[in-house]
matplotlib code that plots the C-alpha trace (Angstrom):
import matplotlib.pyplot as plt

x = [-62.1, -58.8, -58.6, -59.2, -56.1, -54.1, -55.1, -54.3, -50.9, -50.1, -51.2, -48.9, -46.0, -46.6, -46.6, -43.2, -41.5, -42.7, -41.4, -37.9, -37.9, -38.5, -35.9, -33.4, -34.2, -34.1, -30.6, -29.0, -30.5, -29.5, -26.7, -25.0, -24.4, -23.1, -21.1, -19.7, -16.5, -15.8, -12.5, -9.1, -7.5, -7.5, -6.0, -5.1, -6.8, -10.1, -10.6, -12.8, -16.1, -15.8, -18.8, -17.5, -19.9, -19.6, -20.9, -22.6, -22.4, -18.8, -16.7, -13.7, -11.0, -7.3, -4.6, -5.0, -8.6, -10.7, -13.7, -16.3, -16.6, -18.1, -16.1, -17.6, -20.6, -18.7, -18.3, -14.6, -13.2, -9.8, -7.4, -6.8, -3.2, -3.4, -5.7, -6.4, -3.0, -0.8, 1.6, 1.6, 4.4, 5.4, 9.1, 11.5, 11.6, 8.1, 5.3, 6.1, 3.7, 4.8, 8.4, 8.7, 9.1, 6.3, 7.0, 3.7, 4.1, 1.1, 1.5, 3.5, 3.8, 5.6, 3.8, 4.3, 2.9, 0.6, 1.6, -2.0, -2.6, -2.4, 0.6, 2.7, 3.4, -0.2, -1.4, -4.7, -7.4, -9.7, -12.5, -10.7, -8.6, -5.9, -6.9, -4.9, -5.6, -3.5, -2.7, -0.8, 0.1, -3.4, -5.6, -7.7, -7.4, -6.5, -3.4, -6.2, -8.9, -7.1, -8.2, -11.7, -14.2, -15.2, -18.9, -19.0, -17.7, -20.4, -18.8, -16.0, -15.5, -15.8, -15.9, -15.1, -16.5, -14.2, -15.4, -14.1, -12.5, -10.5]
y = [-16.2, -17.4, -19.9, -17.0, -15.1, -18.4, -18.8, -15.1, -15.6, -18.7, -17.1, -14.2, -16.5, -18.3, -15.0, -14.2, -17.3, -17.0, -13.3, -14.8, -17.3, -15.0, -12.6, -15.5, -16.8, -13.3, -12.5, -15.8, -15.5, -12.0, -11.0, -14.1, -17.5, -20.8, -23.4, -26.7, -27.1, -30.5, -29.3, -30.1, -27.3, -24.7, -27.0, -26.4, -23.4, -24.6, -28.3, -31.0, -30.7, -27.3, -24.8, -21.4, -18.5, -15.8, -12.1, -11.6, -7.8, -7.1, -7.7, -5.4, -7.9, -7.4, -9.7, -12.5, -12.4, -15.6, -15.8, -18.1, -18.7, -21.2, -22.8, -25.7, -26.0, -26.5, -23.9, -23.2, -21.3, -19.5, -17.1, -13.8, -13.5, -10.4, -7.8, -5.2, -4.0, -6.4, -8.7, -12.3, -14.6, -18.1, -18.9, -21.4, -19.4, -19.5, -16.8, -13.4, -10.3, -7.2, -8.4, -9.4, -13.0, -13.7, -15.3, -17.1, -18.3, -20.2, -22.1, -25.5, -26.3, -24.9, -22.9, -24.1, -23.7, -26.1, -27.4, -26.7, -23.7, -19.8, -18.2, -16.2, -13.3, -12.3, -8.8, -8.8, -6.6, -4.2, -5.8, -9.1, -11.0, -13.8, -16.7, -19.7, -22.6, -23.0, -26.7, -25.6, -28.7, -30.0, -26.9, -26.0, -22.2, -19.2, -21.2, -23.2, -20.9, -17.6, -14.3, -14.1, -11.5, -9.9, -9.6, -13.4, -14.2, -15.4, -13.3, -12.6, -15.5, -14.0, -17.1, -20.7, -23.1, -26.0, -29.6, -31.7, -35.2, -34.5]
z = [32.9, 34.1, 30.9, 28.6, 30.1, 29.9, 26.3, 25.5, 26.9, 25.4, 21.8, 22.6, 23.5, 20.3, 18.4, 20.1, 19.0, 15.3, 15.1, 16.7, 13.9, 11.2, 12.5, 12.6, 9.2, 7.7, 9.5, 8.3, 4.8, 4.0, 6.4, 7.6, 6.6, 8.0, 5.9, 7.0, 5.5, 3.9, 1.9, 3.4, 1.5, 4.3, 7.4, 9.8, 10.0, 9.0, 9.1, 7.5, 9.5, 10.8, 10.8, 9.1, 9.8, 6.9, 6.7, 3.3, 3.0, 3.4, 0.3, 1.1, 1.4, 2.3, 2.1, 4.9, 5.1, 4.6, 2.1, 0.9, -2.8, -5.1, -8.0, -10.2, -8.0, -4.7, -2.1, -1.0, 1.8, 0.7, 1.8, 0.2, -1.0, -3.2, -4.1, -6.7, -8.5, -6.5, -8.9, -7.8, -8.9, -7.8, -8.2, -7.0, -3.7, -3.1, -3.2, -4.4, -4.1, -5.7, -5.9, -2.1, -1.0, 1.4, 4.9, 6.0, 9.5, 9.4, 6.1, 6.5, 2.9, 0.0, -2.4, -5.9, -9.4, -11.1, -14.3, -15.9, -13.9, -14.7, -16.2, -13.5, -12.8, -12.6, -11.9, -10.1, -11.8, -10.3, -8.2, -8.1, -5.3, -5.8, -3.1, -2.2, 0.3, 3.4, 2.5, -0.9, -2.1, -3.2, -3.0, -6.1, -5.6, -8.0, -9.2, -11.3, -11.8, -11.9, -10.0, -8.5, -9.1, -5.6, -6.6, -7.1, -3.7, -0.8, 2.0, 4.4, 7.1, 10.6, 12.7, 12.7, 15.1, 15.7, 15.7, 18.3, 18.2, 15.1]

ax = plt.figure().add_subplot(projection="3d")
ax.plot(x, y, z, "-o")
ax.set_aspect("equal")
plt.show()
């Protein structure tokens, strides 16, 4: 009788574990995602090797948000600089949004146009965002591929798990 009770409790424990695993898999498949950044274009905010957690369902971006997108088969984390209706220009003075020169305190490199990039000034269309990497000198971003359709993004970054010893 004692063995039967132990076996029932053990099977119930296994059932609980399986249910928890299924719930975690479903949550991280449909609601959240985790991505290991291998791109130095968002340094120092997100470094190579950091884990980025993103929320798949929230695609209402504002300037300053970070998002995950895919470009030429590679995932990228980029910062939203402008949203629908904004006019973006990159001049000798730097990044200009809607006629105002941007003072970005966390950006340590000058924002410049790329020779083979998009034509400025550029107005962001409805349902689109303009994104830039924080490491502006070598980032592949909207200066190369233009605006990004919001529906094509993978989600909004909600947490960064910093890797130690870097």
